[in-house]
N, C-alpha and C positions, 0 to 999 in steps of 0.2 A: 142880248139881254144883260142886265147887270148881274154880276156874280151873286149867288145866294149867300146868306150869312152863315156859312158852314166852314168849320175847320176840319179838313181831312187829316185824320190822325193815324199814324202808323208807328209800330216798333219794328226794327229791322236788324238783321245781321248782314252777312255777305250775300246780297241779293242782286248782284249786277246782272244776272242772266234773266231776271223776270220782273224787276220792280218797275221798269220803264213802262211796260204795258199797263200796269196798275195805275201809275200816275197819269199817263196820257188819257185815261178814261175820266179823269176829274178836272184836268187843267182847263181853265177858262170859264167854267160855270160855277165853281166854288171859290170862296174868297181867299183861303190860304191852305197850304199844305205844311204840316209839321211832322217831323220824323225823329223819334229817339233812336239813335244808331249806336249799336254796341261799340264801346270805345276802342276795341282791338281790331275792328274791321278796317282792312287796308285795300280792298279791291275798288272797283269803280262805282260802288253804290252811291257814295256821297256826291260824286260828280253828276250822276244822272238826276239826283234829287234837286241839286242846285240849278242845273240847266233848265229845269221845269218850274223854277221859281219857289221851290220848297225851302223850308228852314230846317236845319239839322242841329240837334242837340246830342252831343256825345255823352254816353253814360255807361258805366259798367253794368253787365247783365245781372238782374236781380230776380228773374222769374217773370213769366208772362203777365201775371196779374199785377204785380207791382210796377212793371215797366209800362203797361198800358195805362195805369192810373197816373204815372209820371207824365206821360205825354198830354194827358188832359189838363194838367197844371200849366202847361205851356201854350195851350190853345187860347186864342183871343176872341173867337166868335161865339155867339150865343148857342149855336148848334154844332154838334160834332158828328162827322161821318167816320166811323172807325173801320179801317180796312187792314188786311194782311197783304204782303207783297205778292202773293199768288192769287189775288182776287182782282176782278175787273168789273166795273159798273157797266152793265149792258146799256145800249141805247134805250131799251124799253124801261129799265129801272131809272135811268136819268130822267126820262120824260115823266115818270110817275112822281119822282121827287120834285121836279119843277112844278107839276100840277099841285102837289101837296102844299108847297109854299105859296102858290098863287091862290089857294083856297082855304082849307080849314086847319092849317097847321097850328094856329093859336089855341085850338081846342085840345091839343095833344102834347105830351112831353116826349114822345118817341114814336118810331115807326120800325116795323120789322118787314122782312121780305124774304122770299125763297132763295136758297143758294143752290145753284146747279153745277155739278162737278163733271169735269172732263176726265175720263179714265179709260184706258185700253182702247183708245181710238173712237170713243163715242161719248155723248152726253148721257149720264145716268139719270133717267127721269122717273124711276120707281124705286121701290125698296126702302131701306133705312136711310138712304142718302138724299132722297127728295120727297117733299119739298124742303126739308131741313130749314125751317124759318129761323132767321137770325135777327136779333135786335142790334142794329149798328148805327142807326140815326136817332139822336136823342139830344135833348137840351142839356147843355154842359152842366147846369146847376141842378139837374134832376137825375143824373145817372152816374154810377161808379162801378168799376169792375170788381166782381166778387167771384164766388164759386170755388171749385177745387183747383189745385195747381195745374192739373192736366186738362181741366175743362172750365175755362173762365166764362163768365157771363155777366151781363149788365144787370145790376139791381136798379130798377127804375121807379121813381116816385111819380105817379100820375098815369093818365090814360094812354093807351097804346093803339096805334093804327096799323093795319096790315096793308102793304102795297103788293102789287101783282108782279112787277118786273123782277127778273132774275139777277142776282149777284152771281157772276160767273167765277168758278173756282177751278184753278189749275194746280191742284195741290200735289198730285202724285204722277210725275212724268214717267216713272218706271215702276214695275211691280216690286223690284228690289227696294226702292225707296219707301214704298208703302209698308212692306213686310218688316223692314228694319226699325220702324217706329213701334212695333208691338212690344218688344222688351222694355223700351223706355217708359211707355205708359203703364206696363205691368208693374214696374218698380215703383212708380208714383202711387199706383193703386194699392200696392202692398203697404206702403207707409201709412196711407189713410186708414186701411183696415186695422193695422196695429194700433194706431192712435185711437180708433173708435172701439177697440177691444173686441173685434169680430172673431168668431170661431169658424173654422172650416167645416163644411158640411157636404158630404159626397152627393147626396140626393139633390141638394140645391144646385150644385155645380152642373150636374148632368142635365137637370131640367132647364137651367138658364141657357146652357150651350145649345141644346136642341131647340128651345123656344126662339132664341135669337135667329137661327137659320130659318125656321118655319115662318116667323113673323115677317122677315124681310123678303124671303123668296116667294112665299105663297100669299099671305094676307096682304102684303103691300105690293104685290105684283112684280117682284123683282125679276121673275122669269121673262117678262116682256122686254127686258134689256139684253136678252140673249146670253151668250157665255159670260160677258162681263158682269151681268146681273147675278149669275150663279157664283162667280168668283167673289163678288162683294158680299153676298150673303154668307158664303162659306168662310171667308176670311174674318168677317165680323164674329161669327160663331167661334172660330179658332182663337181670336183675340180674347173673347170672353173666357174661354177655357184656360188660356195662358194666365190671365190676370188672377183668376181664382186658384189656379194650381200653385202660384207663387206663395200663397198663404199655406198651402199644404206642405210645400218644400221647406218653408221657414220653420215649421214645427217638427221636422224630422230629426232623428239622432244624427249627430255630426255637425249640427249648427253650433258653432263655437260660442258658448256663453250667451246664447239667445241673441246673437248679433242680428239686428234688423236688416242689415245689408247682405246677409248670407245669401249667396246665389244670385245677387244682383249683377246685371250686365256691367262689364267694365269697358271703358272707352280709352 
């Protein structure tokens, strides 16, 4: 078949260990691959991209949202498929996208599909992690990245279609890697709370933490994923507790001169 009029767009850091699997899932049936690569990256990431026919643009890191909008500027095709280096287009999703373009894609400006995450040796098919619909395929002139710094999302103008095939997600190879992200997102969340003038409320924090576990483990059937399902629900609740406790910590005596970075993680 002729390649579809799609620019596969990624932003990347040092991803030599996993970007090849992502790119291999789109080579041949999409028209181009464009990657904005952090300018300081010196591993084999660029070589792997070029070997697969991709185009690399070097740019200093400016945050997920801004970096993802930058790569859209360099895309040449009318449609964009936005991926992360730890994601893979499954054969079922590829078939759905091909059917979409062979059929009614002219009636839509974007398409979303479920994202399926591999974690602790199994696919997580329930709870808060699935189906986790993501809007990643859209007309380049109808979509732009927005949202918060820690949770970017596409703002789409026009109708949206839902496809059934899964986008495979290999985000957390280890428990340590997953847990280490909690302080980073907590710091970003604190900055947003301070900007919006939010006040800490003990009752709200307790309720949100308990609700997050109950919703994911019971209402969304996370228990069907065995122990990994329990861990996901419990860690999501813990992440909620940490994020909101950062605001409590910020307001305690000893915070020097109201420093918004007081207690922030240091790297």
